[in-house]
PDB file as gemmi writes it, atoms N, CA and C in Angstrom:
CRYST1    1.000    1.000    1.000  90.00  90.00  90.00 P 1                      
ATOM      1  N   MET A   1      56.315  95.306 -24.097  1.00  0.00           N  
ATOM      2  CA  MET A   1      56.588  96.936 -23.951  1.00  0.00           C  
ATOM      3  C   MET A   1      57.716  97.348 -22.635  1.00  0.00           C  
ATOM      4  N   ALA A   2      57.129  96.426 -21.693  1.00  0.00           N  
ATOM      5  CA  ALA A   2      58.248  96.733 -20.471  1.00  0.00           C  
ATOM      6  C   ALA A   2      59.688  96.537 -20.895  1.00  0.00           C  
ATOM      7  N   GLN A   3      59.872  95.875 -21.335  1.00  0.00           N  
ATOM      8  CA  GLN A   3      61.437  95.352 -21.985  1.00  0.00           C  
ATOM      9  C   GLN A   3      62.029  96.738 -22.766  1.00  0.00           C  
ATOM     10  N   ARG A   4      60.850  97.327 -23.403  1.00  0.00           N  
ATOM     11  CA  ARG A   4      61.608  98.422 -23.922  1.00  0.00           C  
ATOM     12  C   ARG A   4      61.636  99.751 -23.512  1.00  0.00           C  
ATOM     13  N   PHE A   5      60.567  99.871 -22.250  1.00  0.00           N  
ATOM     14  CA  PHE A   5      60.103 100.896 -21.439  1.00  0.00           C  
ATOM     15  C   PHE A   5      60.976 101.355 -20.431  1.00  0.00           C  
ATOM     16  N   PHE A   6      61.138 100.195 -19.445  1.00  0.00           N  
ATOM     17  CA  PHE A   6      61.919 100.291 -18.060  1.00  0.00           C  
ATOM     18  C   PHE A   6      63.517 100.577 -18.434  1.00  0.00           C  
ATOM     19  N   PRO A   7      64.186 100.346 -19.563  1.00  0.00           N  
ATOM     20  CA  PRO A   7      65.619 100.714 -19.877  1.00  0.00           C  
ATOM     21  C   PRO A   7      65.542 102.327 -19.944  1.00  0.00           C  
ATOM     22  N   LEU A   8      64.507 102.695 -20.399  1.00  0.00           N  
ATOM     23  CA  LEU A   8      64.793 104.245 -20.777  1.00  0.00           C  
ATOM     24  C   LEU A   8      64.534 105.017 -19.260  1.00  0.00           C  
ATOM     25  N   ASN A   9      64.228 104.296 -18.224  1.00  0.00           N  
ATOM     26  CA  ASN A   9      64.290 104.977 -17.049  1.00  0.00           C  
ATOM     27  C   ASN A   9      65.241 104.400 -15.962  1.00  0.00           C  
ATOM     28  N   PRO A  10      66.445 104.536 -16.149  1.00  0.00           N  
ATOM     29  CA  PRO A  10      67.190 104.184 -15.582  1.00  0.00           C  
ATOM     30  C   PRO A  10      67.552 104.820 -13.925  1.00  0.00           C  
ATOM     31  N   SER A  11      67.212 106.085 -13.832  1.00  0.00           N  
ATOM     32  CA  SER A  11      66.998 106.685 -12.739  1.00  0.00           C  
ATOM     33  C   SER A  11      65.935 106.459 -11.910  1.00  0.00           C  
ATOM     34  N   HIS A  12      65.000 105.733 -12.497  1.00  0.00           N  
ATOM     35  CA  HIS A  12      63.778 105.545 -11.985  1.00  0.00           C  
ATOM     36  C   HIS A  12      62.949 106.474 -11.303  1.00  0.00           C  
ATOM     37  N   ASP A  13      63.096 107.624 -12.286  1.00  0.00           N  
ATOM     38  CA  ASP A  13      62.113 108.641 -11.996  1.00  0.00           C  
ATOM     39  C   ASP A  13      60.994 108.433 -13.010  1.00  0.00           C  
ATOM     40  N   PHE A  14      59.977 109.347 -12.949  1.00  0.00           N  
ATOM     41  CA  PHE A  14      58.672 108.693 -13.656  1.00  0.00           C  
ATOM     42  C   PHE A  14      58.629 110.173 -14.837  1.00  0.00           C  
ATOM     43  N   GLU A  15      59.634 110.927 -14.879  1.00  0.00           N  
ATOM     44  CA  GLU A  15      59.074 111.781 -16.105  1.00  0.00           C  
ATOM     45  C   GLU A  15      58.936 111.421 -17.359  1.00  0.00           C  
ATOM     46  N   LEU A  16      58.111 111.619 -18.068  1.00  0.00           N  
ATOM     47  CA  LEU A  16      57.789 111.073 -19.297  1.00  0.00           C  
ATOM     48  C   LEU A  16      58.595 111.910 -20.508  1.00  0.00           C  
ATOM     49  N   THR A  17      59.659 111.339 -20.377  1.00  0.00           N  
ATOM     50  CA  THR A  17      60.860 112.070 -21.859  1.00  0.00           C  
ATOM     51  C   THR A  17      60.290 111.484 -23.033  1.00  0.00           C  
ATOM     52  N   ASP A  18      60.982 112.430 -24.224  1.00  0.00           N  
ATOM     53  CA  ASP A  18      60.328 111.986 -25.365  1.00  0.00           C  
ATOM     54  C   ASP A  18      60.563 110.736 -26.039  1.00  0.00           C  
ATOM     55  N   PRO A  19      61.906 110.016 -25.554  1.00  0.00           N  
ATOM     56  CA  PRO A  19      61.970 108.554 -25.790  1.00  0.00           C  
ATOM     57  C   PRO A  19      60.783 107.760 -25.249  1.00  0.00           C  
ATOM     58  N   LYS A  20      60.453 107.946 -24.145  1.00  0.00           N  
ATOM     59  CA  LYS A  20      59.314 107.307 -23.512  1.00  0.00           C  
ATOM     60  C   LYS A  20      58.039 107.656 -24.227  1.00  0.00           C  
ATOM     61  N   ARG A  21      57.651 108.733 -24.457  1.00  0.00           N  
ATOM     62  CA  ARG A  21      56.614 108.725 -25.282  1.00  0.00           C  
ATOM     63  C   ARG A  21      56.608 108.183 -26.783  1.00  0.00           C  
ATOM     64  N   LYS A  22      57.539 107.937 -27.298  1.00  0.00           N  
ATOM     65  CA  LYS A  22      57.742 107.485 -28.575  1.00  0.00           C  
ATOM     66  C   LYS A  22      57.487 106.052 -28.472  1.00  0.00           C  
ATOM     67  N   VAL A  23      58.133 105.546 -27.108  1.00  0.00           N  
ATOM     68  CA  VAL A  23      57.694 103.856 -27.123  1.00  0.00           C  
ATOM     69  C   VAL A  23      56.223 103.705 -26.867  1.00  0.00           C  
ATOM     70  N   LEU A  24      55.554 104.659 -25.987  1.00  0.00           N  
ATOM     71  CA  LEU A  24      54.190 104.181 -26.075  1.00  0.00           C  
ATOM     72  C   LEU A  24      53.207 104.498 -26.816  1.00  0.00           C  
ATOM     73  N   VAL A  25      53.646 105.513 -28.018  1.00  0.00           N  
ATOM     74  CA  VAL A  25      52.796 105.549 -29.019  1.00  0.00           C  
ATOM     75  C   VAL A  25      52.861 104.580 -30.039  1.00  0.00           C  
ATOM     76  N   ARG A  26      54.286 104.041 -30.156  1.00  0.00           N  
ATOM     77  CA  ARG A  26      54.867 103.325 -31.149  1.00  0.00           C  
ATOM     78  C   ARG A  26      54.182 101.599 -30.555  1.00  0.00           C  
ATOM     79  N   SER A  27      54.441 101.407 -29.340  1.00  0.00           N  
ATOM     80  CA  SER A  27      54.137 100.201 -28.902  1.00  0.00           C  
ATOM     81  C   SER A  27      52.742  99.830 -27.986  1.00  0.00           C  
ATOM     82  N   HIS A  28      52.096 100.930 -27.656  1.00  0.00           N  
ATOM     83  CA  HIS A  28      50.960 100.732 -26.947  1.00  0.00           C  
ATOM     84  C   HIS A  28      49.546 101.362 -27.724  1.00  0.00           C  
ATOM     85  N   TYR A  29      49.868 102.357 -28.616  1.00  0.00           N  
ATOM     86  CA  TYR A  29      48.958 102.715 -29.249  1.00  0.00           C  
ATOM     87  C   TYR A  29      48.791 102.512 -30.755  1.00  0.00           C  
ATOM     88  N   LEU A  30      49.486 102.750 -31.459  1.00  0.00           N  
ATOM     89  CA  LEU A  30      50.093 102.261 -32.932  1.00  0.00           C  
ATOM     90  C   LEU A  30      49.986 100.736 -33.179  1.00  0.00           C  
ATOM     91  N   GLY A  31      50.557 100.312 -32.407  1.00  0.00           N  
ATOM     92  CA  GLY A  31      51.299  98.773 -32.535  1.00  0.00           C  
ATOM     93  C   GLY A  31      50.650  97.804 -31.384  1.00  0.00           C  
ATOM     94  N   GLY A  32      49.788  98.230 -30.333  1.00  0.00           N  
ATOM     95  CA  GLY A  32      49.621  97.424 -29.221  1.00  0.00           C  
ATOM     96  C   GLY A  32      47.905  97.449 -29.238  1.00  0.00           C  
ATOM     97  N   ALA A  33      47.972  97.213 -27.410  1.00  0.00           N  
ATOM     98  CA  ALA A  33      46.648  97.270 -26.959  1.00  0.00           C  
ATOM     99  C   ALA A  33      45.372  98.188 -27.768  1.00  0.00           C  
ATOM    100  N   HIS A  34      45.996  99.096 -27.768  1.00  0.00           N  
ATOM    101  CA  HIS A  34      45.031 100.395 -28.642  1.00  0.00           C  
ATOM    102  C   HIS A  34      45.001 100.339 -29.957  1.00  0.00           C  
ATOM    103  N   ARG A  35      45.386  99.403 -30.830  1.00  0.00           N  
ATOM    104  CA  ARG A  35      45.683  99.717 -32.475  1.00  0.00           C  
ATOM    105  C   ARG A  35      44.339  99.739 -33.058  1.00  0.00           C  
ATOM    106  N   ARG A  36      43.405  98.786 -32.474  1.00  0.00           N  
ATOM    107  CA  ARG A  36      42.200  98.911 -33.338  1.00  0.00           C  
ATOM    108  C   ARG A  36      41.560 100.219 -32.834  1.00  0.00           C  
ATOM    109  N   THR A  37      41.456 100.659 -31.743  1.00  0.00           N  
ATOM    110  CA  THR A  37      40.879 101.990 -31.395  1.00  0.00           C  
ATOM    111  C   THR A  37      41.497 102.908 -32.265  1.00  0.00           C  
ATOM    112  N   CYS A  38      42.776 103.382 -32.404  1.00  0.00           N  
ATOM    113  CA  CYS A  38      43.538 104.365 -33.209  1.00  0.00           C  
ATOM    114  C   CYS A  38      43.205 104.227 -34.475  1.00  0.00           C  
ATOM    115  N   LYS A  39      43.029 102.870 -35.179  1.00  0.00           N  
ATOM    116  CA  LYS A  39      42.579 102.753 -36.771  1.00  0.00           C  
ATOM    117  C   LYS A  39      41.383 103.438 -36.591  1.00  0.00           C  
ATOM    118  N   ASP A  40      40.443 103.191 -35.708  1.00  0.00           N  
ATOM    119  CA  ASP A  40      39.010 103.834 -35.948  1.00  0.00           C  
ATOM    120  C   ASP A  40      39.242 105.449 -35.776  1.00  0.00           C  
ATOM    121  N   LEU A  41      39.972 105.902 -34.518  1.00  0.00           N  
ATOM    122  CA  LEU A  41      40.352 107.227 -34.533  1.00  0.00           C  
ATOM    123  C   LEU A  41      40.790 107.704 -35.497  1.00  0.00           C  
ATOM    124  N   PHE A  42      41.889 107.552 -36.266  1.00  0.00           N  
ATOM    125  CA  PHE A  42      42.654 107.789 -37.473  1.00  0.00           C  
ATOM    126  C   PHE A  42      41.994 107.837 -38.454  1.00  0.00           C  
ATOM    127  N   GLY A  43      40.931 106.820 -38.797  1.00  0.00           N  
ATOM    128  CA  GLY A  43      40.123 106.911 -39.757  1.00  0.00           C  
ATOM    129  C   GLY A  43      39.053 108.038 -39.950  1.00  0.00           C  
ATOM    130  N   SER A  44      38.893 108.922 -39.006  1.00  0.00           N  
ATOM    131  CA  SER A  44      38.201 110.144 -39.157  1.00  0.00           C  
ATOM    132  C   SER A  44      38.971 111.301 -39.626  1.00  0.00           C  
ATOM    133  N   PHE A  45      40.300 111.252 -39.499  1.00  0.00           N  
ATOM    134  CA  PHE A  45      41.191 112.169 -40.002  1.00  0.00           C  
ATOM    135  C   PHE A  45      41.303 112.240 -41.473  1.00  0.00           C  
ATOM    136  N   ALA A  46      41.786 113.311 -42.069  1.00  0.00           N  
ATOM    137  CA  ALA A  46      42.173 113.485 -43.465  1.00  0.00           C  
ATOM    138  C   ALA A  46      43.631 114.043 -43.643  1.00  0.00           C  
ATOM    139  N   PHE A  47      44.139 114.167 -44.854  1.00  0.00           N  
ATOM    140  CA  PHE A  47      45.306 114.840 -45.226  1.00  0.00           C  
ATOM    141  C   PHE A  47      45.090 116.064 -45.345  1.00  0.00           C  
ATOM    142  N   SER A  48      45.889 117.028 -44.810  1.00  0.00           N  
ATOM    143  CA  SER A  48      45.317 118.696 -45.003  1.00  0.00           C  
ATOM    144  C   SER A  48      46.618 119.000 -45.804  1.00  0.00           C  
ATOM    145  N   GLN A  49      46.293 119.541 -47.010  1.00  0.00           N  
ATOM    146  CA  GLN A  49      47.277 120.132 -47.731  1.00  0.00           C  
ATOM    147  C   GLN A  49      48.032 121.480 -47.247  1.00  0.00           C  
ATOM    148  N   VAL A  50      46.867 122.152 -46.634  1.00  0.00           N  
ATOM    149  CA  VAL A  50      47.090 123.693 -45.981  1.00  0.00           C  
ATOM    150  C   VAL A  50      47.888 123.551 -44.942  1.00  0.00           C  
ATOM    151  N   HIS A  51      47.717 122.517 -44.071  1.00  0.00           N  
ATOM    152  CA  HIS A  51      48.514 122.313 -42.883  1.00  0.00           C  
ATOM    153  C   HIS A  51      49.741 121.367 -42.964  1.00  0.00           C  
ATOM    154  N   GLU A  52      49.506 120.706 -44.129  1.00  0.00           N  
ATOM    155  CA  GLU A  52      50.702 119.798 -44.484  1.00  0.00           C  
ATOM    156  C   GLU A  52      50.628 118.591 -43.196  1.00  0.00           C  
ATOM    157  N   SER A  53      49.389 118.207 -42.470  1.00  0.00           N  
ATOM    158  CA  SER A  53      49.413 117.255 -41.749  1.00  0.00           C  
ATOM    159  C   SER A  53      48.138 116.467 -41.960  1.00  0.00           C  
ATOM    160  N   ILE A  54      47.870 115.454 -40.955  1.00  0.00           N  
ATOM    161  CA  ILE A  54      46.690 114.464 -41.113  1.00  0.00           C  
ATOM    162  C   ILE A  54      45.992 115.229 -39.884  1.00  0.00           C  
ATOM    163  N   ARG A  55      44.588 115.688 -40.404  1.00  0.00           N  
ATOM    164  CA  ARG A  55      43.962 116.667 -39.289  1.00  0.00           C  
ATOM    165  C   ARG A  55      42.387 116.053 -39.562  1.00  0.00           C  
ATOM    166  N   TRP A  56      42.162 116.458 -38.129  1.00  0.00           N  
ATOM    167  CA  TRP A  56      40.520 116.137 -38.051  1.00  0.00           C  
ATOM    168  C   TRP A  56      39.810 117.775 -37.733  1.00  0.00           C  
ATOM    169  N   SER A  57      38.820 117.711 -38.276  1.00  0.00           N  
ATOM    170  CA  SER A  57      38.136 119.208 -38.153  1.00  0.00           C  
ATOM    171  C   SER A  57      36.619 119.063 -37.588  1.00  0.00           C  
ATOM    172  N   ALA A  58      36.131 119.345 -36.728  1.00  0.00           N  
ATOM    173  CA  ALA A  58      34.717 119.303 -36.219  1.00  0.00           C  
ATOM    174  C   ALA A  58      33.772 120.207 -37.403  1.00  0.00           C  
ATOM    175  N   ALA A  59      34.107 121.014 -38.083  1.00  0.00           N  
ATOM    176  CA  ALA A  59      33.303 121.494 -39.208  1.00  0.00           C  
ATOM    177  C   ALA A  59      33.418 120.539 -40.291  1.00  0.00           C  
ATOM    178  N   ASP A  60      34.295 119.886 -40.784  1.00  0.00           N  
ATOM    179  CA  ASP A  60      34.288 119.055 -42.030  1.00  0.00           C  
ATOM    180  C   ASP A  60      34.753 117.301 -42.160  1.00  0.00           C  
ATOM    181  N   SER A  61      34.729 117.127 -40.815  1.00  0.00           N  
ATOM    182  CA  SER A  61      35.432 115.544 -40.881  1.00  0.00           C  
ATOM    183  C   SER A  61      34.115 115.008 -40.018  1.00  0.00           C  
ATOM    184  N   LYS A  62      33.947 113.440 -40.315  1.00  0.00           N  
ATOM    185  CA  LYS A  62      33.133 112.590 -39.565  1.00  0.00           C  
ATOM    186  C   LYS A  62      33.509 112.530 -38.205  1.00  0.00           C  
ATOM    187  N   GLY A  63      32.334 112.432 -37.373  1.00  0.00           N  
ATOM    188  CA  GLY A  63      32.732 112.349 -35.901  1.00  0.00           C  
ATOM    189  C   GLY A  63      33.598 111.363 -35.515  1.00  0.00           C  
ATOM    190  N   ILE A  64      34.187 111.590 -34.250  1.00  0.00           N  
ATOM    191  CA  ILE A  64      35.149 110.835 -33.601  1.00  0.00           C  
ATOM    192  C   ILE A  64      34.277 109.857 -32.812  1.00  0.00           C  
ATOM    193  N   VAL A  65      34.674 108.613 -33.109  1.00  0.00           N  
ATOM    194  CA  VAL A  65      33.956 107.413 -32.399  1.00  0.00           C  
ATOM    195  C   VAL A  65      34.458 106.828 -31.202  1.00  0.00           C  
ATOM    196  N   VAL A  66      35.816 107.260 -30.820  1.00  0.00           N  
ATOM    197  CA  VAL A  66      36.460 106.714 -29.891  1.00  0.00           C  
ATOM    198  C   VAL A  66      36.263 107.157 -28.362  1.00  0.00           C  
ATOM    199  N   GLU A  67      36.733 106.659 -27.511  1.00  0.00           N  
ATOM    200  CA  GLU A  67      36.296 107.129 -25.971  1.00  0.00           C  
ATOM    201  C   GLU A  67      37.443 108.604 -26.143  1.00  0.00           C  
ATOM    202  N   ARG A  68      37.166 109.694 -25.489  1.00  0.00           N  
ATOM    203  CA  ARG A  68      37.934 110.885 -25.261  1.00  0.00           C  
ATOM    204  C   ARG A  68      39.417 110.560 -24.900  1.00  0.00           C  
ATOM    205  N   TRP A  69      39.112 109.862 -23.813  1.00  0.00           N  
ATOM    206  CA  TRP A  69      40.708 109.496 -23.104  1.00  0.00           C  
ATOM    207  C   TRP A  69      41.874 109.062 -24.154  1.00  0.00           C  
ATOM    208  N   ILE A  70      41.340 108.328 -25.277  1.00  0.00           N  
ATOM    209  CA  ILE A  70      42.427 108.162 -26.223  1.00  0.00           C  
ATOM    210  C   ILE A  70      43.378 109.255 -27.026  1.00  0.00           C  
ATOM    211  N   VAL A  71      41.979 110.410 -27.202  1.00  0.00           N  
ATOM    212  CA  VAL A  71      42.672 111.395 -27.788  1.00  0.00           C  
ATOM    213  C   VAL A  71      43.373 111.984 -27.035  1.00  0.00           C  
ATOM    214  N   ASP A  72      43.180 112.143 -25.648  1.00  0.00           N  
ATOM    215  CA  ASP A  72      43.528 112.850 -24.502  1.00  0.00           C  
ATOM    216  C   ASP A  72      45.236 112.295 -24.283  1.00  0.00           C  
ATOM    217  N   HIS A  73      45.529 110.968 -24.283  1.00  0.00           N  
ATOM    218  CA  HIS A  73      46.694 110.531 -23.954  1.00  0.00           C  
ATOM    219  C   HIS A  73      47.417 110.602 -25.146  1.00  0.00           C  
ATOM    220  N   LEU A  74      47.128 110.564 -26.572  1.00  0.00           N  
ATOM    221  CA  LEU A  74      47.890 110.863 -27.510  1.00  0.00           C  
ATOM    222  C   LEU A  74      48.214 112.279 -27.636  1.00  0.00           C  
ATOM    223  N   CYS A  75      47.338 113.081 -26.982  1.00  0.00           N  
ATOM    224  CA  CYS A  75      47.871 114.722 -26.934  1.00  0.00           C  
ATOM    225  C   CYS A  75      48.916 114.643 -25.883  1.00  0.00           C  
ATOM    226  N   GLN A  76      48.562 114.101 -24.654  1.00  0.00           N  
ATOM    227  CA  GLN A  76      49.849 113.972 -23.637  1.00  0.00           C  
ATOM    228  C   GLN A  76      51.436 113.436 -24.187  1.00  0.00           C  
ATOM    229  N   LEU A  77      51.203 112.521 -25.014  1.00  0.00           N  
ATOM    230  CA  LEU A  77      52.119 111.565 -25.572  1.00  0.00           C  
ATOM    231  C   LEU A  77      52.981 112.581 -26.659  1.00  0.00           C  
ATOM    232  N   GLY A  78      52.028 113.588 -26.936  1.00  0.00           N  
ATOM    233  CA  GLY A  78      52.712 114.638 -27.977  1.00  0.00           C  
ATOM    234  C   GLY A  78      52.554 114.159 -29.654  1.00  0.00           C  
ATOM    235  N   ALA A  79      51.588 112.802 -29.787  1.00  0.00           N  
ATOM    236  CA  ALA A  79      51.034 112.322 -31.246  1.00  0.00           C  
ATOM    237  C   ALA A  79      50.239 113.325 -31.699  1.00  0.00           C  
ATOM    238  N   LEU A  80      49.331 114.080 -30.817  1.00  0.00           N  
ATOM    239  CA  LEU A  80      48.265 114.841 -31.385  1.00  0.00           C  
ATOM    240  C   LEU A  80      48.325 116.184 -30.709  1.00  0.00           C  
ATOM    241  N   THR A  81      48.137 117.152 -31.752  1.00  0.00           N  
ATOM    242  CA  THR A  81      47.831 118.773 -31.079  1.00  0.00           C  
ATOM    243  C   THR A  81      46.324 118.735 -31.331  1.00  0.00           C  
ATOM    244  N   GLU A  82      45.926 119.775 -30.372  1.00  0.00           N  
ATOM    245  CA  GLU A  82      44.458 119.875 -30.378  1.00  0.00           C  
ATOM    246  C   GLU A  82      44.169 121.664 -30.333  1.00  0.00           C  
ATOM    247  N   GLY A  83      43.445 122.007 -31.050  1.00  0.00           N  
ATOM    248  CA  GLY A  83      42.898 123.231 -30.930  1.00  0.00           C  
ATOM    249  C   GLY A  83      41.448 123.458 -30.849  1.00  0.00           C  
ATOM    250  N   ASP A  84      40.992 124.583 -31.066  1.00  0.00           N  
ATOM    251  CA  ASP A  84      39.620 124.729 -30.723  1.00  0.00           C  
ATOM    252  C   ASP A  84      38.877 124.164 -32.152  1.00  0.00           C  
ATOM    253  N   GLY A  85      38.240 122.855 -31.848  1.00  0.00           N  
ATOM    254  CA  GLY A  85      37.513 122.289 -33.053  1.00  0.00           C  
ATOM    255  C   GLY A  85      38.278 121.424 -34.105  1.00  0.00           C  
ATOM    256  N   TRP A  86      39.848 121.159 -33.665  1.00  0.00           N  
ATOM    257  CA  TRP A  86      40.236 120.405 -34.402  1.00  0.00           C  
ATOM    258  C   TRP A  86      41.473 119.806 -33.982  1.00  0.00           C  
ATOM    259  N   LEU A  87      42.024 118.411 -34.404  1.00  0.00           N  
ATOM    260  CA  LEU A  87      43.115 117.915 -33.898  1.00  0.00           C  
ATOM    261  C   LEU A  87      43.892 117.601 -35.053  1.00  0.00           C  
ATOM    262  N   GLN A  88      45.159 117.459 -34.825  1.00  0.00           N  
ATOM    263  CA  GLN A  88      46.292 117.244 -35.955  1.00  0.00           C  
ATOM    264  C   GLN A  88      47.330 116.388 -35.281  1.00  0.00           C  
ATOM    265  N   VAL A  89      47.712 115.478 -36.106  1.00  0.00           N  
ATOM    266  CA  VAL A  89      49.027 114.890 -36.223  1.00  0.00           C  
ATOM    267  C   VAL A  89      50.141 115.497 -35.908  1.00  0.00           C  
ATOM    268  N   HIS A  90      51.218 115.279 -34.670  1.00  0.00           N  
ATOM    269  CA  HIS A  90      52.389 115.940 -34.933  1.00  0.00           C  
ATOM    270  C   HIS A  90      53.005 115.939 -35.892  1.00  0.00           C  
ATOM    271  N   PRO A  91      53.827 116.787 -36.262  1.00  0.00           N  
ATOM    272  CA  PRO A  91      54.682 116.383 -37.974  1.00  0.00           C  
ATOM    273  C   PRO A  91      55.602 115.077 -37.597  1.00  0.00           C  
ATOM    274  N   GLU A  92      56.179 114.918 -36.489  1.00  0.00           N  
ATOM    275  CA  GLU A  92      56.985 113.887 -36.224  1.00  0.00           C  
ATOM    276  C   GLU A  92      56.159 112.580 -36.267  1.00  0.00           C  
ATOM    277  N   TYR A  93      55.129 112.516 -36.276  1.00  0.00           N  
ATOM    278  CA  TYR A  93      54.347 111.179 -36.408  1.00  0.00           C  
ATOM    279  C   TYR A  93      53.334 110.977 -37.971  1.00  0.00           C  
ATOM    280  N   VAL A  94      53.614 111.997 -38.433  1.00  0.00           N  
ATOM    281  CA  VAL A  94      52.732 112.014 -39.752  1.00  0.00           C  
ATOM    282  C   VAL A  94      52.965 110.738 -40.760  1.00  0.00           C  
ATOM    283  N   ASN A  95      54.153 110.467 -40.670  1.00  0.00           N  
ATOM    284  CA  ASN A  95      54.368 109.387 -41.978  1.00  0.00           C  
ATOM    285  C   ASN A  95      54.030 107.945 -41.137  1.00  0.00           C  
ATOM    286  N   ALA A  96      54.245 108.104 -39.813  1.00  0.00           N  
ATOM    287  CA  ALA A  96      54.072 106.506 -39.099  1.00  0.00           C  
ATOM    288  C   ALA A  96      52.250 106.390 -39.157  1.00  0.00           C  
ATOM    289  N   VAL A  97      51.807 107.859 -38.981  1.00  0.00           N  
ATOM    290  CA  VAL A  97      50.351 107.514 -39.065  1.00  0.00           C  
ATOM    291  C   VAL A  97      49.661 107.190 -40.321  1.00  0.00           C  
ATOM    292  N   ALA A  98      49.970 107.783 -41.291  1.00  0.00           N  
ATOM    293  CA  ALA A  98      49.896 107.712 -42.500  1.00  0.00           C  
ATOM    294  C   ALA A  98      50.204 106.245 -43.055  1.00  0.00           C  
ATOM    295  N   ALA A  99      51.210 105.576 -42.525  1.00  0.00           N  
ATOM    296  CA  ALA A  99      51.348 104.519 -42.957  1.00  0.00           C  
ATOM    297  C   ALA A  99      50.671 103.342 -42.220  1.00  0.00           C  
ATOM    298  N   PHE A 100      50.360 103.771 -40.967  1.00  0.00           N  
ATOM    299  CA  PHE A 100      49.363 102.941 -40.047  1.00  0.00           C  
ATOM    300  C   PHE A 100      48.162 103.067 -40.544  1.00  0.00           C  
ATOM    301  N   VAL A 101      47.283 104.100 -41.070  1.00  0.00           N  
ATOM    302  CA  VAL A 101      45.983 104.095 -41.707  1.00  0.00           C  
ATOM    303  C   VAL A 101      45.907 103.324 -42.956  1.00  0.00           C  
ATOM    304  N   ASP A 102      47.176 103.266 -43.684  1.00  0.00           N  
ATOM    305  CA  ASP A 102      47.080 102.636 -44.963  1.00  0.00           C  
ATOM    306  C   ASP A 102      47.365 100.970 -44.933  1.00  0.00           C  
ATOM    307  N   GLU A 103      47.865 100.798 -44.019  1.00  0.00           N  
ATOM    308  CA  GLU A 103      48.244  99.281 -43.655  1.00  0.00           C  
ATOM    309  C   GLU A 103      47.038  98.408 -43.376  1.00  0.00           C  
ATOM    310  N   GLU A 104      46.476  97.266 -43.914  1.00  0.00           N  
ATOM    311  CA  GLU A 104      45.279  96.747 -43.501  1.00  0.00           C  
ATOM    312  C   GLU A 104      45.187  96.355 -41.970  1.00  0.00           C  
ATOM    313  N   MET A 105      46.382  95.611 -41.584  1.00  0.00           N  
ATOM    314  CA  MET A 105      46.706  95.146 -40.221  1.00  0.00           C  
ATOM    315  C   MET A 105      47.189  95.816 -39.402  1.00  0.00           C  
ATOM    316  N   GLY A 106      47.504  97.314 -39.675  1.00  0.00           N  
ATOM    317  CA  GLY A 106      48.438  98.052 -38.948  1.00  0.00           C  
ATOM    318  C   GLY A 106      49.701  98.090 -39.332  1.00  0.00           C  
ATOM    319  N   LEU A 107      50.781  98.503 -38.754  1.00  0.00           N  
ATOM    320  CA  LEU A 107      52.420  98.565 -38.890  1.00  0.00           C  
ATOM    321  C   LEU A 107      52.887  97.425 -38.129  1.00  0.00           C  
ATOM    322  N   THR A 108      53.912  96.816 -38.681  1.00  0.00           N  
ATOM    323  CA  THR A 108      54.866  95.973 -38.022  1.00  0.00           C  
ATOM    324  C   THR A 108      55.685  96.631 -37.061  1.00  0.00           C  
ATOM    325  N   GLU A 109      56.192  95.975 -36.294  1.00  0.00           N  
ATOM    326  CA  GLU A 109      57.140  96.714 -35.039  1.00  0.00           C  
ATOM    327  C   GLU A 109      58.258  97.040 -35.852  1.00  0.00           C  
ATOM    328  N   GLU A 110      58.576  96.818 -36.585  1.00  0.00           N  
ATOM    329  CA  GLU A 110      60.211  97.347 -37.643  1.00  0.00           C  
ATOM    330  C   GLU A 110      59.769  98.585 -38.149  1.00  0.00           C  
ATOM    331  N   LYS A 111      58.582  98.661 -38.959  1.00  0.00           N  
ATOM    332  CA  LYS A 111      57.989  99.600 -39.649  1.00  0.00           C  
ATOM    333  C   LYS A 111      57.865 100.737 -38.844  1.00  0.00           C  
ATOM    334  N   LEU A 112      57.154 100.757 -37.695  1.00  0.00           N  
ATOM    335  CA  LEU A 112      57.085 101.687 -36.538  1.00  0.00           C  
ATOM    336  C   LEU A 112      58.458 102.246 -36.193  1.00  0.00           C  
ATOM    337  N   LYS A 113      59.224 101.320 -36.011  1.00  0.00           N  
ATOM    338  CA  LYS A 113      60.391 101.598 -35.242  1.00  0.00           C  
ATOM    339  C   LYS A 113      61.175 102.563 -36.328  1.00  0.00           C  
ATOM    340  N   GLU A 114      60.880 102.368 -37.507  1.00  0.00           N  
ATOM    341  CA  GLU A 114      61.436 103.098 -38.773  1.00  0.00           C  
ATOM    342  C   GLU A 114      60.975 104.392 -38.577  1.00  0.00           C  
ATOM    343  N   ASP A 115      59.574 104.480 -38.686  1.00  0.00           N  
ATOM    344  CA  ASP A 115      58.996 105.826 -39.021  1.00  0.00           C  
ATOM    345  C   ASP A 115      58.959 106.643 -37.612  1.00  0.00           C  
ATOM    346  N   ILE A 116      59.135 106.074 -36.513  1.00  0.00           N  
ATOM    347  CA  ILE A 116      58.979 106.794 -35.350  1.00  0.00           C  
ATOM    348  C   ILE A 116      60.517 106.814 -34.710  1.00  0.00           C  
ATOM    349  N   ALA A 117      61.641 107.179 -35.150  1.00  0.00           N  
ATOM    350  CA  ALA A 117      62.818 107.068 -34.698  1.00  0.00           C  
ATOM    351  C   ALA A 117      63.018 108.022 -33.475  1.00  0.00           C  
TER     352      ALA A 117                                                      
END                                                                             
């Protein structure tokens, strides 16, 4: 991951830019150390035709079984949006998350790069 992340930071500032966020989501959460945890998290979500997204609702979804900080990180990275009693996958990540959930062992790095360009 460092080989992909550090070149995005040539000025050595620590601002979390959009390209940096995408690398972190792709290589640390959907395709890295927290892949299994994200599989568990997104297993609680369902596609919502009304919202045209993948969504979790406290009212009608099964409970989230992952630690809260995972959800917080994904919100900070822009992969999730949170409201009062709901979480929703950001439109930019819907295809990647749908493919991630559907694939038994998660996405390959090539497919993630394609889905989160």
